[in-house]
N, C-alpha and C positions, 0 to 999 in steps of 0.2 A: 747304339753306342753303349759301351760299358764304362763303368766308373772305376777308377783306381783309388783305393783307400790306403793312404800312407800310414804305416805303423811306426810307433816309437821304439820298436824293438826288432831284433833280428830273428831269423828263423832258428839260428843256433841257440839263442836264449830260450826260445819256446821249446825246442827239443830237450834242452837240459832240464827245464821245469817238468816236462812230460815224463822224462826218464826218472827223475827223483820222486815224483808223485806215484808213478807205477810201482816203484820199489817200496815206498811207504805203504801203499794200499795192499801190496802182497804180504808185507810183514804184519799188518794190523788186521787183515781180513776184511778190508773195506770193499764194498760192492763197486762194480764198474760204473754204476750211475753216480755214486758218491765221488769216485775219482774224476769222472768227466766234469762234474760240477765244480770240484776243487780246481781243476785245470782251467776251464773256460770262464766260469763266473768269478773266480777269485784270483788265481795265479796270473792269467793273461791280462785280466783287468788291472791288476796291480802294476804289471809291466807297462801297460798302456798309459797309466797315470804317472809314469816316470820313476817308479820305485826300482830298487835293485833286484837282481835275479835271486839273491839269497832271501830277500824279504818276500818275494813272490812265492818261493818254495815254502818258507815258514808259514805264510798265511794259508797256502793250500793244504799243508799238513795239519794245521789247526782246524781247518774246515772239515777234514775227514775224521777228526777225533769224535768218538761216540759221546753223545750227550746223555748225561745221567741226571735225572731229577730226584731230589731228595723228597721223600714223602713226609709230610708234617702231620702228626697225629695228635692234635690238640694244642692247647696253649697253656702257659704257666710253667711252674717249676717241674712238674711231672713230665712235660714234653721233652725236656732235655734228657 
């Protein structure tokens, strides 16, 4: 027997998110791995939690944003 897992969103919503994240990844130079993570682990999860399609796209886009860490070279007034 197979199990049917009901989803809180439609296939159309998933396609819209996928299309938007593909376009964003192409424009920012994100890797395919980053795009898939943004889609599956962030975007579709947000939809499953009941958030809107626009929110899921925004969260996916922010997940693909490159992370930059500021290097701190000391403490005190000379560090600034």
